[in-house]
C-alpha positions as CSV (number, residue, x, y, z in Angstrom):
1,X,24.4,-13.8,-18.9
2,X,21.2,-12.4,-17.7
3,X,18.2,-13.2,-17.1
4,X,15.3,-12.2,-19.0
5,X,13.4,-11.2,-15.7
6,X,16.1,-9.0,-14.3
7,X,16.7,-7.8,-17.6
8,X,12.5,-6.5,-17.5
9,X,12.7,-5.2,-14.0
10,X,16.1,-3.2,-14.8
11,X,13.7,-1.9,-17.4
12,X,10.7,-1.7,-16.2
13,X,12.0,0.0,-12.7
14,X,13.9,2.9,-14.9
15,X,10.2,3.5,-16.8
16,X,8.2,3.9,-14.0
17,X,11.6,6.1,-12.5
18,X,11.2,8.3,-15.7
19,X,7.5,8.9,-15.4
20,X,7.1,9.6,-11.7
21,X,10.5,11.9,-11.9
22,X,8.2,14.9,-12.3
23,X,5.4,14.3,-10.7
24,X,4.8,17.0,-7.9
25,X,1.7,15.7,-6.4
26,X,4.7,13.0,-5.2
27,X,6.8,15.2,-4.4
28,X,4.8,17.9,-2.3
29,X,5.0,15.7,0.8
30,X,8.2,14.2,1.8
31,X,11.0,12.2,-0.5
32,X,9.5,10.0,-2.5
33,X,11.8,6.7,-3.8
34,X,10.9,3.6,-5.8
35,X,13.1,1.1,-4.3
36,X,12.2,-1.8,-6.2
37,X,10.4,-3.9,-8.8
38,X,9.4,-7.5,-8.8
39,X,7.7,-9.0,-12.1
40,X,6.1,-12.6,-12.3
41,X,7.1,-15.4,-14.2
42,X,4.7,-14.6,-16.7
43,X,5.5,-11.0,-17.1
44,X,2.1,-10.6,-16.8
45,X,2.6,-8.7,-13.4
46,X,4.6,-5.9,-12.0
47,X,4.8,-5.1,-8.4
48,X,6.8,-1.6,-7.6
49,X,7.7,-1.2,-4.5
50,X,8.4,2.5,-3.1
51,X,8.9,4.1,0.2
52,X,7.8,7.3,1.4
53,X,10.7,9.7,4.0
54,X,9.3,12.8,6.0
55,X,5.4,12.4,4.7
56,X,2.3,13.1,7.1
57,X,0.6,11.1,5.0
58,X,-0.9,7.8,5.9
59,X,0.6,5.0,3.9
60,X,-3.1,4.2,2.2
61,X,-3.1,7.9,0.9
62,X,0.4,7.8,-0.4
63,X,-0.8,4.6,-1.8
64,X,-3.8,6.0,-3.9
65,X,-1.6,9.0,-4.6
66,X,0.9,6.6,-6.8
67,X,-1.7,4.2,-7.8
68,X,-3.5,6.7,-9.8
69,X,-0.3,7.2,-11.7
70,X,-0.6,3.4,-12.9
71,X,-2.6,4.3,-16.2
72,X,-0.2,7.0,-16.9
73,X,2.5,4.9,-16.4
74,X,1.7,1.6,-18.3
75,X,0.5,4.0,-21.6
76,X,4.3,5.4,-21.1
77,X,5.7,1.9,-21.1
78,X,3.6,0.9,-24.4
79,X,4.5,3.8,-26.5
80,X,8.4,3.3,-25.6
81,X,8.5,-0.2,-25.1
82,X,9.1,-2.5,-28.1
83,X,7.2,-5.4,-26.0
84,X,4.4,-8.0,-26.7
85,X,2.8,-7.7,-23.1
86,X,2.5,-5.4,-21.4
87,X,2.2,-6.2,-17.6
88,X,-0.1,-4.7,-15.2
89,X,1.1,-3.2,-12.6
90,X,0.3,-2.9,-9.0
91,X,2.2,-0.9,-5.8
92,X,3.1,-2.2,-2.9
93,X,4.9,0.5,-0.2
94,X,8.1,-1.1,1.1
95,X,8.7,-0.3,5.1
96,X,12.7,-1.7,4.8
97,X,14.2,2.2,4.9
98,X,11.6,3.1,8.1
99,X,12.6,-0.3,9.7
100,X,16.2,-0.4,9.2
101,X,16.3,3.7,10.5
102,X,14.6,1.5,13.8
103,X,17.8,-0.9,14.1
104,X,20.3,1.9,13.3
105,X,18.5,3.9,16.2
106,X,18.8,1.4,18.8
107,X,22.5,0.2,17.5
108,X,23.2,3.3,18.3
109,X,21.1,3.5,22.2
110,X,23.3,0.6,23.0
111,X,26.6,2.1,21.9
112,X,25.9,4.8,23.6
113,X,25.3,3.0,27.1
114,X,28.3,0.6,26.2
115,X,30.3,3.2,26.5
116,X,28.4,4.9,29.9
117,X,29.5,1.6,31.2
118,X,33.2,1.9,30.4
119,X,35.0,1.8,34.0
120,X,37.5,4.8,34.4
121,X,40.8,3.6,34.1
122,X,44.1,5.7,36.6
């Protein structure tokens, strides 16, 4: 059986993606991805985690751009969802993909060093 917060998180994630899918401001300078959402226990606050690949903009610039859509997202939720409480939306930059890429790079380097150290068998 699903927990109510899990169902709401899934619903809010879908709605955020629905509103942001055609925003050219987000696509113009890299690959924008909503990586997850987290809803508070009371259902009054929603954190939306996002990442941007290949962007020359800083985290702060990307955060300002995405925050400019928060009112539109909330209005869309109010119209499309039949809920008493629509949460306040805040955005958080998710650096997990960049950290994972860095770890993968380190592991590749270690593997290549190990291959170079193997003694040749006659």
